N, C-alpha and C positions, 0 to 999 in steps of 0.2 A: 504494500500500500504506500502511496505517497506520504511524505511527512513534510511539515511546514516549519520554516524558521522565521520567527518574528524579529524584524529589525527594530531600530529605534524610531522608525517611521510607520505610518499606517499601512503601507504596502507589505504584504506577506509574500515572501519568496518561497517557491515550492521546488523541491528537488526530488528526483525520482529515486526510489529504492526498488530494485528489481527482485521481486519475489516470485515463487512458483504459482502459476495460475491453476485453479482447480480443474482437474481433468487434463492438465497439460502433460504430454509425454515427450520423450526425447525426439521422436520423429514426427510430431504432430504438424510441423511446418513443412515437411518434405514435399508434400504434393501441393502446397499452397503458395510457395514463394513466387513473386512476380518480377523480381529484379531482372531487367533486360541485360545487365552486364554479368549475371550470375549463371553458373552452370555446374553440373555434377563434375567432380574431379577424380582422377585416377592417380593424382600426385602422391608421392611419399610425404612423410612428415619430417624430412631432413633439411628443409629450407631454413634460412635465417629467421628467427622469431623477432617481430618488430613491435607487437603490442598485444594486450590481452583485454578481454571484455567478458561480461557475464550476461547471459540471457536466462531469465528465470533462475534456477538453481544450478546452472551449468556454466562452466567457463569455456571461452573460445580463444584461440590464439591466431593472430594474423601472422602468416609466414609466407615467404616467397615460394611459389610452386616450382616444380621441377622444370616446367616449360617456360618459366619467366625469363625475359631478356630485358636489356636496358631499353630497347625500342618498344617492346610490348610487355610491360610489367604485369604479372599475374599474381594475385595474392590468394593463398589458400586459407579458408576459414571452415573448420570442421570438414564435412563431406563435400564442400562446395568450393569453387574458385571464382574469383572476380577479376575480370579484365579491366584494369585500372583505366585504360584509355577510353573505355566505353561508359564510364560512370558519368552521369549527368547530375550535378548537385541539385538541380531544380526538379529532378524527377527520378529519385533514387530511393532504395530501401535503406533502412538503418545499417544493415549488414554491408551494403555496398559503400556507405559512407565510412564505416569502420575500416574497410579495406583501403579506401582512397586516402583518408586522413592519416592512417598509419604509414602508408607509402610516402605521403608528402612530408610527414615528420621525419621519416628515416632519411629522406633525400635533402632535408633542409629547406623545403619549399614553403614552410609556414613561418619560419623565424620563431618557432615556439620554444618556450622554456618551461620547466616545471611539469605540471600535470599535462598529460597527453591531450592533443587537440580534440580527439574524439570524446574524451571524458568531459572536457569543457563544453563541447557542443551538446552533449547529453544533458548536462545540468542546465544550460541556458534554454534548451528546448523545453524543459519542464516548466520554466517560467512562462514561455509562450502558451503552454497548455493551461497553466493557471490563469492566464489572461483570457482564455476562451478562444484563442486563435487556432488551436489544433487540439486533437484528442488522441488518447491511446499511446502516448509516448512511452509509458512504462509497461505496456502490455507486451509480454514476450511473443505473443502470436503475430503481432504486427511487424516485428523486427525483420522478418524475412519476406513478408507478404504485402506491405503497404509502401507504395511510392509516395514521397513527399517532396515539397519544395523547401529544402533546408536553408537556403539563403533567406527566404521570406520568413521562416520561423525565427531565425537568428535576428533578423531585422526587427521583428516584433518585440523580442526580448530586449534588444538593444535600446529601443525607445523607452521602455520602462526603466531600465537601469540608468540611462542618462538623466532622467528626471529626478533621480534620488541621489543626494550627496554621498551617502554611504556606499552606494552601488555604482557610482560613476565609473570607477575603474573597470567594472565588469562590462559596462557599455562599450568602453574602448576595446576590451578584449573580444567582445562580440564582433565589433567592426573589423578587428584584425583577422578573425576567422573568415568573415565575409569577403574581405579583400583577397585572402589566399584562395578561396573557392572561385571568386571571379577571375583571378589570375589563371587558375587551373582551367577554367572554361575557355579563356582566350587561347591558352597554349594548346588545348585540345582542338580548338577550331583550326589553329595554324597547322597542326600536324595533318589534319584532314586536307587542308588547302594545299600544303606543300607536297602531299602525295599525288596531287593532280585530280582529286575527287571533288571537283567544284560543286557538283549537284549536292553532295553530302554536306559540304561546307555551307552552302546557301541554306540548306535545311536547318543547320545549327544556328545560322544568323537569325532566321525567323523566330526561333525558339528563345533566343537570348536578347534580341534587340527590339525594344518596343518604343524607341524614342524618335521615330520618324525617318524619312528617307535619307537625311543627311548622314546619320550614323550608319544606316544600312549600306549606303554607297561606299563609305569608308571601308567597310568590311569586304565588300565586293572587290574593291581595288586591292586590298591586302591579299585576298585570295588569289587574284591574278598575279600579284608579285610572287606569291609562294610557288606558283607553277613556273614562272620565269626562273626562279632560283633553282627549282628542280631540273629545268631544262638547260641550266648553265648560263642563262642570259643575265643573271644577277638581279638585284633590286633596282627598280626604276627610280629616277629622280636625282639628276645631277651627280655630284661626286659620291653620293651614297651608293651608287650602282657598283662601285669598286669594293664595297665592304661585303665580304662573304664569311659566314661562320666557319667554313672549312679552313680559312686562313688564320683564325684566331690562335694566339699562343700566350702562354703565361709570362707575365713580366712583373718584376718586383723592383721598387725603388725605395728610397729612404722612408717615404710616408705612405706609399700606395702599393697594393698588390692587385693585379688584374688577372683573373682566372677564367678561362673558357668554361662555359656550362653547356655542353653539347645537347643534353637532354632538354634543356629549356630553349636552346637556340639563341643564346646571348652571352654576354660578358659580365661576370660579377666583379664589382669594384669594391675593394676593402680599403678603408682609411684607418691607419694605425691599428690594423688587425680586426676592425669591425666592418661588417658589410654595409655598404651604402646603397645596395640595390643591384639588380641584374638589368642590363641594358641590351635590348635587341638591336639588330643592325639599323633599323629605321630610327632608333633613338640615339645612335652614336653620332651626335652632331652637337656642336657648341653653339648655344643660343646666347646672344648678347642683348642686354637691356640698354636701350638708347639713352635713357635718362640717368641711370646710375653707373653704367659701364660694367655692371655685374655680368659675369659669364657663368652659365650653368649648363648642365646636361640634365634632361628630365626623362624619366622612364615611366611610361604609362601603357595601358591597354586601350588603343584607339577605339572609340565607339562606345565604351562602357561609361555610363553617366554616373560618376561617383568621385570620391576624393582620394582614390588610391593611386598615388604616384610617388616615385622617389626622385629626389633632386640632389645634385652635388655641385658645389662651386668648382669651377675649373681653374686650376693654377697652371703655370708654365710647366711645372714638373708633371702634372697629370696629363696635360696635352701631349707632351713628348712621349710619355709611357703609352698613351692611347695609340699614337701613331705606330709605335712598334708592335703593340699587342694585336691590332686589327690589320696590320700589313698594308698601310697606305702611307704615302709621303706626307699628306696633309689631311688632318681631321676636318670634315665638313663644318662650315660656319653658316649661321643665318641669324637674322634678328629674332628676338624673343617673340613668340606667337602663342596666343591663347592663355597667357599667364601674365602676371605683373609682379614686380619686386616692391615689397613694402619694407619700411624701416621702423624698428622699435624705438620710440622716442627716448626711453631711459638709457639704453645701452648703445644705440646706433647699430645693433645687429640687424642684418637683413633677413628676409624670408621670402619665399616664392609662393604665390597663391594663384589658384585658378578662380576667376570671377564666379561668384555663386557659392564658393566653398568657405566663405567667411564663417568662423565659428565652429567649423568641423574639419577643416583640412589644412593644407599648406605644409611647407617644410622649412625648418630653420636652416640658414646658411651660415656656417662658421668659416669665413673666408681666409682668416689669418690668425696668428697667435694672439693678437689683441682681442679679436672676437672670442676666442676660446677662453681667455682670461676673464673677460666680462661675463660670459655665460657662466663660468664657474663661480664668479662672485655673486651673481644673481641667484644661482642655485643655493649657495651657502646662506644667502640672506633669507630665503624661505625656510631653510632648516633651522636657522637661528631664531627666527621670529615665531615660527609655528611648529615647534618640535612635536606636539601632540597630534599633528595632522600628517606626520610623515610615517611611512611604514617600510617594510623590507622591499616592497614592490613599487611603492610610490614615494619618491624622494624629491629633493629640491629641484633636480634636473627636470623632472616631469612637469612641475608647476612653472619652472622657468621657460620651458618650451611653450607651454600654454600661454603664458603672459606675452611672450614675444609675438605670438600669432593672434593676440587679442582675445584670448579665451579665459584668462585668469587675471584677477585684480587683487592687489594686496590691501586689506583693510587694517584698521588699527589693531584688531586682535583676532583676525580670521581672514579667510580667503573666499572671494566671490568667483564662481565659475559661470560663464555664459555660453549658451549653446542654442542653436535654432529650436530645440525642443523644450528648453527651460532655463531657468536661472536658479542657482543654489548658493547658499552660504554655509560654511563650516567654521564654527568658532573654535579657537585653539584651547580655551579653558573650560567652557561650559556648553556641552552638547545640547542642552535645552534651548540654547539660543539659535541653533541651526534651523534653517528654513529652506523651503523649495517651492517653486511655482512652475507649472507647465505653461507654455505659450505656443501659439500656432505660427505658421510660416509668415502670415501677413504681419503679425505683431513683431516677429523677428526682423523683418525687412524695415519696418518703421523704426525699430530700435537701432538698427545699423545707421539709418539716416540721422538719428539723434546723436549717436556716437561721433559722427563726422563733424558736428558743430558744437559739441559740449564736452567738457571734461568731468569725470566722475569725482564726487566729493568723497574722498577715502575715509573720512570720519563718519559720515552719515550713511554711506551706501550699505553698511552691514545691517541696517534696520530695514525691514521690508517696506515700511511706509515711504521711504525714499523712492523705491521702485514703483510703488503704487502711484505716487505723484507723477512719475515719468510716464507711466502707462496712460494716465488721464490726459497728460499733455499731448501725447502722440495719437491718442485714440485707439490704443491697443487693448487687448483682452488677455486674461490669464486665469489659471485655476490653481489656487493654493493647495498644496498637499499637506494634510494635517499630520503632525507627529503624534506619537503616543501621549506625550505629556500635554500637548495641546488638546487632544481629545478628552483627557481626564479633567482638565481644568475648564473646558467648554469654550475656550476662545483662543484665537491665534496670537502668537507673538508678533509685535510690530517693530 
């Protein structure tokens, strides 16, 4: 049976406990599974174990099947095997998602740490079920038999978490899993396109892209490029046509390491040992902002309407390493398109943002040693002023990154976080003073306009009355979320 965990807010978070269902037998699902990527297996159990899960009172191990290859990975789960390349996160069974996320974790495609991605997805999905968005998440019989849209389920859970100060971190983790699954979907499409199967690729486009003909045409063009690459004609478009994945090689300098990722079809760039992202051939171009002179490279999935993109400032050292790693004399250059460079007033640190992603996206750009020192100082400022709001997973650097991108604001004794879904306050000393409010997209856009012409009063902004006055000025609406203490006393803190 499910069990509930009551937080300090009125929202109850539900997590699944997987128990045996009455009448359930070990083979009850054998004739009912509907996973399109799943089939019976004859594989041995000698493959590398990469994850474990429970269904009812049974444990299952994800391991590589005997027939698994780098190009066609196959994961064995019990008496079945799952072809990873055929898993559609928007229409997959739980067992297929177990195989997919286990594979992605093993290959480093999720950037996951700590608890396995699948276990996180399970817990967050139970929140969506508690919200009424889906049902039967904890039912062992549906694990093999029910196809679900897992990205939509995670999106529903994310919206709940982001509106709750104590659960905000989980909202970000939901988004991270969504980003990984969307990236997988894009890579899956590219593999089909590059194999020359344009009809299949276009079928995938229709399933994934619901944002109008502009995005759809971008994918059609990308599919055509994939066939050109397979036929040896290269990627179209200026100097980028010279960039071929087959020419990539590993290069290491004092501050950078560039590593080919043939499975993904791109080049991973590490800065001081930490991954800054994987860049596909079409993204290996230096974009320069005319106003600030900032040079960046941006990695994204063309056509996906979201905030998932990586960005890295380009130094002369990186440009030289890139030229060697991708096998060209000169890395392509172009003016910055589709993004803008912003500057944090307090530190002068720059960030890159796609219009419309304010409050939920963007990437901080640490362009030099001065930026790194200022970022460190801001991180330490958060840790010094608000020690009770720091944790092992959320430290000063987390809030510093949010502030630079306009999503966190330092108050006299606590932190305000702003997001298109809501505004929250966390007090360093007294949790009873915490508050949260949900807002809609219209109100968020009105608030962004207010931010452009006003500065926050850092003394008054920690009280909700301050924000109530702003909402009245701009004509916005909100819904206060009552905490347990507020419910007991019968009125809201202001």
